[in-house]
Structure formats: C-alpha cells, structure tokens
N, C-alpha and C positions, 0 to 999 in steps of 0.2 A: 116770551114763552119759549122761543127757539133757543135762546142762550141758556136758559135754565136747564133744558133737556141736554144740551151739549155738555155743560159743566157736570151735570149729574152722571152722564155716561163716562166722562173723563175721570171723575172721582171714583166711580165704581170700578172702572178698569184699573185704576191705580191700586185700589184696595185688593182686587183679585190678583194683580201682579205681585203685590207685597205679600199676600198669602202664599202664593206659589214659591216666591223667593225664600220666605221664612221657613216653609216646609222643607225646601231643599237644604237650607243651611242647618236645620235641626237634624235631618237625616245624615248629613255629612259630619256634623259634630258627634252624633252617636257612633258612627262608623269610626271616626278618629279616636274616640275614647275606648272603643272595643279594641282597636289595633294597639293603642298605647298600653292597655292592660295585658294583651298578649305579648307585646314586646318586653314589658317589665318582667313577665314570667320567664320568658326565654333568657333575658339577661341574668335573672337570678339563677337559673339552671346553669348558664354559661359560667358565672362566677364560681359556683360550686365545683364545676368540672375543672376550672382553671386551678382552684385551690387544691383539688385532689391530684391533678397532674404535677403541680409544683411540689407537693409533699412527696409524691412518688419519685420525682427527679432528684430530690435532695439537693445538697450543696456541691455535688461532684461536678456539675456542668457549669457552675458559676466561675467565670474567669475574673480574677482580681489582679491587676498588674502590681508588681512588687519592685520597688526601686532598689532593693538590696538582694535581688534574686541572684542565684548562682549562675555561672555560665552554662552549667548543665541544664538548668531549668529553662534558660533562655533559648538554648539550642533545641530543647524539646518543643517549645512554643513555636520556634521558627520552622521546624520540620512539620508540625501540625498545620501551621499556616500555609506552608508550601503544598501540603497534601490537599488542603481545602481549595486552594487556588487551582491546582491541577484538576481536581474533580469538577470545579465550576467551569473551567475551560472546556472540559470534555462534554459537559451538559450543553454548553452554549454551542459547541461545534455540532453536536448531535441534533440540536433543535434547528440550527441553521441548515444543516444537511436535509432534514425532513422538509423544511420550508422550500428549499430549492428544488427538491424532488417533486413537491406538490406543484410548484410553478411549472416545472418542465412537463409534468403529466398533463397539464391543460394546454400545452403548446407554447408557453412563453419562452422567448429565446434568451434565457439567462444562463 
C-alpha cells in the first residue's frame, strides 16, 4: 500500500510539472508568433522605405568601374576617393580625440 501511494504521488507530480511546462511553452510560442508578426510588418515597412529611397537616389550614386574610362574620369574618381579618405581620417581623429579626452577627464594617464 505504501508503494502505491508513493507512485501515485510521483505520477501526479510529473503530470502537474508537465502541465506547467506545457503552459509555459504555449505562452512562449504565442509570444514568439506575436513578435514574428510584428517583425514581418516592420520588415515590410522597411523594404518599402528602402525602395522609396533607392528610387529617390536614382542612378547618380551608383559607381560602375569602366575599363575604358578616360584619364579625366579616372582623375575625378581619384580625387573623390582622396576626399573620402581625408574625411574619414578627420572623423577617426576627432573620435579618438574625444575618447582620449574622456579618459583624461576621469583621471587616466593616457
């Protein structure tokens, strides 16, 4: 009689645990599906915005290398690239200066 009650308690405890686990999984699955729906809606809006921006940008910003480009075109590209590199170097220098100033403001000996 003792073993019957022990096994009954064990089986009932397992069933209760399975119920709570199943309920938690169900709630998690519902939350996941709700988030997936919201994500797909945001992705749809994002793709529409990307298409709108690409249409507004036109083909003026697209760079296509040309093997038979004139020297004048190549010089224009080189100067634009040099400007981009100089701008990038300036941004990096500015960012590093701000970081260094931040470290110095808290007393680091850099």
